[in-house]
C-alpha atoms as an extended CHARMM CRD file, in Angstrom:
* protein
*
       110  EXT
         1         1  MET       CA            -92.7040000000      -19.1120000000       -5.5510000000  PROA      1               0.0000000000
         2         2  VAL       CA            -93.8340000000      -19.2920000000       -9.1540000000  PROA      2               0.0000000000
         3         3  ALA       CA            -96.4530000000      -16.5750000000       -8.6380000000  PROA      3               0.0000000000
         4         4  GLU       CA            -93.7540000000      -14.0340000000       -7.7880000000  PROA      4               0.0000000000
         5         5  VAL       CA            -91.6980000000      -14.7520000000      -10.8990000000  PROA      5               0.0000000000
         6         6  THR       CA            -94.7810000000      -14.6400000000      -13.1140000000  PROA      6               0.0000000000
         7         7  ALA       CA            -96.0250000000      -11.3900000000      -11.5610000000  PROA      7               0.0000000000
         8         8  ARG       CA            -92.5780000000       -9.8040000000      -11.8130000000  PROA      8               0.0000000000
         9         9  ARG       CA            -92.2100000000      -10.7230000000      -15.4840000000  PROA      9               0.0000000000
        10        10  ARG       CA            -95.7140000000       -9.5120000000      -16.3740000000  PROA      10              0.0000000000
        11        11  CYS       CA            -95.2500000000       -6.2210000000      -14.5740000000  PROA      11              0.0000000000
        12        12  ALA       CA            -91.8110000000       -5.7220000000      -16.1240000000  PROA      12              0.0000000000
        13        13  ALA       CA            -93.2190000000       -6.3520000000      -19.5930000000  PROA      13              0.0000000000
        14        14  ARG       CA            -96.1420000000       -4.0150000000      -18.9480000000  PROA      14              0.0000000000
        15        15  TYR       CA            -93.8730000000       -1.1280000000      -17.8930000000  PROA      15              0.0000000000
        16        16  GLY       CA            -90.9490000000       -1.9130000000      -20.2250000000  PROA      16              0.0000000000
        17        17  LEU       CA            -88.4630000000       -2.7800000000      -17.4840000000  PROA      17              0.0000000000
        18        18  ARG       CA            -86.0540000000       -5.5960000000      -16.8130000000  PROA      18              0.0000000000
        19        19  SER       CA            -87.5900000000       -7.9420000000      -14.2550000000  PROA      19              0.0000000000
        20        20  GLY       CA            -84.7500000000       -7.3390000000      -11.7920000000  PROA      20              0.0000000000
        21        21  ALA       CA            -85.7550000000       -3.6890000000      -11.4380000000  PROA      21              0.0000000000
        22        22  LEU       CA            -89.0070000000       -4.5510000000       -9.6630000000  PROA      22              0.0000000000
        23        23  PRO       CA            -87.3990000000       -5.6890000000       -6.3730000000  PROA      23              0.0000000000
        24        24  VAL       CA            -85.5790000000       -2.3350000000       -6.3230000000  PROA      24              0.0000000000
        25        25  LEU       CA            -88.8770000000       -0.5200000000       -6.9080000000  PROA      25              0.0000000000
        26        26  ALA       CA            -90.4740000000       -2.6050000000       -4.1510000000  PROA      26              0.0000000000
        27        27  ALA       CA            -87.6210000000       -1.7120000000       -1.7810000000  PROA      27              0.0000000000
        28        28  VAL       CA            -88.0590000000        2.0050000000       -2.5020000000  PROA      28              0.0000000000
        29        29  GLY       CA            -91.7980000000        1.5780000000       -1.8990000000  PROA      29              0.0000000000
        30        30  ALA       CA            -91.2120000000       -0.2890000000        1.3580000000  PROA      30              0.0000000000
        31        31  LEU       CA            -88.8490000000        2.3850000000        2.6400000000  PROA      31              0.0000000000
        32        32  ALA       CA            -91.3560000000        5.0570000000        1.6190000000  PROA      32              0.0000000000
        33        33  ALA       CA            -94.1310000000        3.1880000000        3.4530000000  PROA      33              0.0000000000
        34        34  ARG       CA            -92.0330000000        3.2640000000        6.6250000000  PROA      34              0.0000000000
        35        35  ASN       CA            -92.1840000000        7.0820000000        6.3960000000  PROA      35              0.0000000000
        36        36  THR       CA            -88.5290000000        7.3070000000        5.4880000000  PROA      36              0.0000000000
        37        37  ALA       CA            -88.7250000000       10.7260000000        3.9160000000  PROA      37              0.0000000000
        38        38  ALA       CA            -85.2090000000       10.6300000000        2.4910000000  PROA      38              0.0000000000
        39        39  ILE       CA            -84.2690000000        7.3460000000        0.8290000000  PROA      39              0.0000000000
        40        40  GLN       CA            -80.6240000000        7.1940000000       -0.1340000000  PROA      40              0.0000000000
        41        41  PRO       CA            -79.2800000000        4.7050000000       -2.6880000000  PROA      41              0.0000000000
        42        42  ALA       CA            -76.9640000000        3.4900000000        0.0940000000  PROA      42              0.0000000000
        43        43  HSD       CA            -80.0500000000        2.2850000000        1.9940000000  PROA      43              0.0000000000
        44        44  LEU       CA            -80.9170000000        0.0040000000       -0.9140000000  PROA      44              0.0000000000
        45        45  HSD       CA            -77.3590000000       -1.2870000000       -1.1290000000  PROA      45              0.0000000000
        46        46  ALA       CA            -77.3300000000       -1.9410000000        2.6270000000  PROA      46              0.0000000000
        47        47  ALA       CA            -80.4180000000       -4.1190000000        2.1980000000  PROA      47              0.0000000000
        48        48  GLY       CA            -78.2030000000       -6.5640000000        0.3030000000  PROA      48              0.0000000000
        49        49  LEU       CA            -80.4450000000       -6.8810000000       -2.7340000000  PROA      49              0.0000000000
        50        50  MET       CA            -77.6570000000       -6.9680000000       -5.3140000000  PROA      50              0.0000000000
        51        51  SER       CA            -74.2710000000       -5.5710000000       -6.2330000000  PROA      51              0.0000000000
        52        52  ALA       CA            -73.7690000000       -1.8190000000       -6.2770000000  PROA      52              0.0000000000
        53        53  SER       CA            -73.2570000000       -1.6050000000      -10.0440000000  PROA      53              0.0000000000
        54        54  LEU       CA            -76.3850000000       -3.6350000000      -10.8060000000  PROA      54              0.0000000000
        55        55  LEU       CA            -78.3550000000       -1.5660000000       -8.3050000000  PROA      55              0.0000000000
        56        56  ARG       CA            -77.1940000000        1.6480000000       -9.9990000000  PROA      56              0.0000000000
        57        57  SER       CA            -78.2740000000        0.3650000000      -13.4060000000  PROA      57              0.0000000000
        58        58  TYR       CA            -81.7360000000       -0.5790000000      -12.0990000000  PROA      58              0.0000000000
        59        59  VAL       CA            -82.1710000000        2.7790000000      -10.3330000000  PROA      59              0.0000000000
        60        60  ARG       CA            -81.1630000000        4.5280000000      -13.5620000000  PROA      60              0.0000000000
        61        61  GLU       CA            -83.7020000000        2.4150000000      -15.4860000000  PROA      61              0.0000000000
        62        62  LEU       CA            -86.4690000000        3.2090000000      -12.9800000000  PROA      62              0.0000000000
        63        63  CYS       CA            -85.6480000000        6.9220000000      -13.1770000000  PROA      63              0.0000000000
        64        64  MET       CA            -85.6970000000        6.8850000000      -16.9810000000  PROA      64              0.0000000000
        65        65  ALA       CA            -89.1010000000        5.1520000000      -16.8930000000  PROA      65              0.0000000000
        66        66  GLY       CA            -90.3890000000        7.8810000000      -14.5650000000  PROA      66              0.0000000000
        67        67  LEU       CA            -91.2130000000        5.4770000000      -11.7210000000  PROA      67              0.0000000000
        68        68  VAL       CA            -88.5950000000        6.7890000000       -9.2830000000  PROA      68              0.0000000000
        69        69  GLU       CA            -87.3350000000       10.3500000000       -8.9490000000  PROA      69              0.0000000000
        70        70  ARG       CA            -83.7680000000       11.1530000000       -8.0210000000  PROA      70              0.0000000000
        71        71  TYR       CA            -82.7990000000       14.4470000000       -6.3950000000  PROA      71              0.0000000000
        72        72  THR       CA            -79.8660000000       15.9610000000       -4.5210000000  PROA      72              0.0000000000
        73        73  ARG       CA            -80.0630000000       18.0020000000       -1.3430000000  PROA      73              0.0000000000
        74        74  GLY       CA            -76.9940000000       19.2450000000        0.4560000000  PROA      74              0.0000000000
        75        75  GLY       CA            -74.6850000000       17.1330000000       -1.6850000000  PROA      75              0.0000000000
        76        76  THR       CA            -76.4930000000       13.9000000000       -0.8040000000  PROA      76              0.0000000000
        77        77  ARG       CA            -78.4800000000       11.8970000000       -3.3460000000  PROA      77              0.0000000000
        78        78  TYR       CA            -82.0150000000       10.7960000000       -2.5320000000  PROA      78              0.0000000000
        79        79  LEU       CA            -84.7380000000        8.7300000000       -4.1850000000  PROA      79              0.0000000000
        80        80  CYS       CA            -88.5030000000        9.0040000000       -3.9980000000  PROA      80              0.0000000000
        81        81  LEU       CA            -91.3360000000        7.0370000000       -5.5270000000  PROA      81              0.0000000000
        82        82  ALA       CA            -93.1090000000        8.9410000000       -8.3230000000  PROA      82              0.0000000000
        83        83  ALA       CA            -96.8560000000        8.6440000000       -8.9520000000  PROA      83              0.0000000000
        84        84  PRO       CA            -96.4160000000        6.1910000000      -11.8610000000  PROA      84              0.0000000000
        85        85  GLY       CA            -94.1440000000        4.1580000000       -9.5780000000  PROA      85              0.0000000000
        86        86  VAL       CA            -96.9090000000        3.9290000000       -6.9960000000  PROA      86              0.0000000000
        87        87  ARG       CA            -99.2950000000        2.6460000000       -9.6800000000  PROA      87              0.0000000000
        88        88  CYS       CA            -96.7220000000        0.1310000000      -10.9490000000  PROA      88              0.0000000000
        89        89  LEU       CA            -96.0670000000       -1.1250000000       -7.4280000000  PROA      89              0.0000000000
        90        90  ALA       CA            -99.8070000000       -1.4470000000       -6.7420000000  PROA      90              0.0000000000
        91        91  TRP       CA           -100.2600000000       -3.4500000000       -9.9590000000  PROA      91              0.0000000000
        92        92  TYR       CA            -97.3310000000       -5.7010000000       -8.9870000000  PROA      92              0.0000000000
        93        93  GLN       CA            -98.7840000000       -6.2900000000       -5.5050000000  PROA      93              0.0000000000
        94        94  ARG       CA           -102.2130000000       -7.1260000000       -6.9540000000  PROA      94              0.0000000000
        95        95  ALA       CA           -100.6150000000       -9.5950000000       -9.3770000000  PROA      95              0.0000000000
        96        96  LEU       CA            -98.7170000000      -11.1970000000       -6.4890000000  PROA      96              0.0000000000
        97        97  ARG       CA           -101.8830000000      -11.4910000000       -4.4240000000  PROA      97              0.0000000000
        98        98  SER       CA           -103.9310000000      -12.9900000000       -7.2300000000  PROA      98              0.0000000000
        99        99  GLY       CA           -101.1460000000      -15.4540000000       -8.0740000000  PROA      99              0.0000000000
       100       100  ALA       CA           -100.8940000000      -16.5520000000       -4.4560000000  PROA      100             0.0000000000
       101       101  GLN       CA           -104.6770000000      -16.9200000000       -4.2000000000  PROA      101             0.0000000000
       102       102  ALA       CA           -104.7440000000      -19.0330000000       -7.3510000000  PROA      102             0.0000000000
       103       103  TYR       CA           -101.9140000000      -21.1940000000       -6.0170000000  PROA      103             0.0000000000
       104       104  PHE       CA           -103.5210000000      -21.8000000000       -2.6390000000  PROA      104             0.0000000000
       105       105  SER       CA           -106.9940000000      -22.3680000000       -4.0730000000  PROA      105             0.0000000000
       106       106  ASN       CA           -105.5680000000      -25.1330000000       -6.2800000000  PROA      106             0.0000000000
       107       107  THR       CA           -103.4840000000      -26.6690000000       -3.4830000000  PROA      107             0.0000000000
       108       108  ARG       CA           -105.0220000000      -29.0410000000       -1.0350000000  PROA      108             0.0000000000
       109       109  ILE       CA           -103.5970000000      -28.5480000000        2.4310000000  PROA      109             0.0000000000
       110       110  GLY       CA           -104.0890000000      -31.1440000000        5.1220000000  PROA      110             0.0000000000
């Protein structure tokens, strides 16, 4: 859908990210919303979003932007959504919603 691409590019430009990093941020947010207290990078790779090397580069980019925090406990790496990441994800979701509303208000169904 065109609204998703437009929203992703706008949000990426607003936060200084590559547009491919936003699906990774959304996946971390979705896992956090499911009350998964400990999100491992392997969970994101198991979701089949992208290759492992590309996923690592996007996670590194999100961590450098301060949207996702990375920590280690007991030798295992974990990710969590930081407060700026929550705001970025909320902005992205609002942009998606408004784009979808604009699309469906201009489309005649039936």
